[in-house]
C-alpha positions as CSV (number, residue, x, y, z in Angstrom):
1,M,2.5,4.4,-4.1
2,A,1.5,6.7,-6.9
3,N,3.3,9.7,-8.3
4,P,2.3,12.6,-6.0
5,I,1.6,14.9,-9.0
6,N,-0.9,12.4,-10.5
7,T,-4.6,13.4,-10.3
8,E,-7.2,11.2,-8.7
9,S,-8.6,10.2,-12.1
10,E,-5.1,9.3,-13.4
11,I,-4.5,7.1,-10.3
12,N,-7.9,5.5,-10.7
13,K,-7.1,4.6,-14.3
14,Q,-3.8,3.1,-13.3
15,V,-5.5,1.0,-10.6
16,L,-8.0,-0.3,-13.0
17,D,-5.5,-1.0,-15.8
18,S,-3.1,-2.8,-13.5
19,G,-5.7,-4.8,-11.6
20,A,-4.2,-3.6,-8.3
21,K,-5.5,-5.4,-5.2
22,L,-3.9,-3.1,-2.6
23,A,-2.6,0.4,-2.3
24,I,0.2,1.7,0.0
25,D,0.4,5.5,0.4
26,A,1.2,8.4,2.7
27,P,-1.7,9.8,4.6
28,E,-1.5,13.2,2.9
29,A,-2.1,11.6,-0.5
30,M,-4.6,8.9,0.6
31,H,-7.6,11.0,-0.5
32,K,-6.7,10.3,-4.1
33,L,-7.1,6.6,-3.6
34,L,-10.4,6.5,-1.7
35,S,-12.5,6.4,-4.9
36,T,-10.8,3.2,-6.0
37,K,-12.7,1.4,-3.2
38,G,-9.8,-0.9,-2.7
39,P,-7.9,-1.7,0.5
40,I,-5.3,1.0,1.5
41,I,-2.4,0.8,3.8
42,V,-1.1,4.1,5.0
43,T,2.6,4.5,5.9
44,T,2.0,6.1,9.3
45,R,-0.8,6.0,11.8
46,R,-3.8,8.2,11.0
47,V,-5.6,10.1,13.7
48,D,-9.0,9.8,12.1
49,G,-9.0,6.0,12.1
50,N,-9.4,5.5,8.4
51,G,-7.1,2.9,6.9
52,V,-4.5,0.7,8.4
53,S,-0.9,1.8,8.9
54,M,2.2,-0.3,8.4
55,E,3.0,0.4,12.1
56,E,-0.4,-1.1,13.1
57,L,0.2,-4.2,11.0
58,I,3.6,-4.6,12.5
59,D,2.4,-4.0,16.1
60,S,-0.5,-6.4,15.7
61,G,1.5,-9.3,14.3
62,E,3.2,-12.1,16.1
63,L,7.0,-12.4,15.9
64,M,8.2,-15.2,13.7
65,E,11.5,-16.4,12.5
66,L,11.9,-16.3,8.7
67,S,13.5,-19.1,6.8
68,E,16.5,-18.3,4.7
69,N,15.2,-18.6,1.2
70,K,17.5,-17.7,-1.7
71,P,15.9,-15.3,-4.1
72,T,15.5,-16.4,-7.7
73,Q,14.8,-14.6,-11.0
74,S,11.2,-15.6,-10.7
75,N,10.6,-13.9,-7.3
76,T,8.4,-10.8,-7.2
77,T,9.9,-7.7,-5.6
78,V,8.2,-4.5,-4.4
79,I,10.4,-1.5,-3.9
80,I,9.0,1.2,-1.7
């Protein structure tokens, strides 16, 4: 998720510089990410059908039991 005060061109530069493969954003700010042409997950369902929401990903997935892995210093973490 980008800083909401960033302009579309600032966000595009950050996406290019970081090599981002996926963006997660709120629907009201998604317009700033469309020109990146990358996949976008929106945090809530959109009425217009553009994008995929976290709710839709959760609803379409199968339930599974996760193994209890102990995190290590080398694990990657995303904080939303």
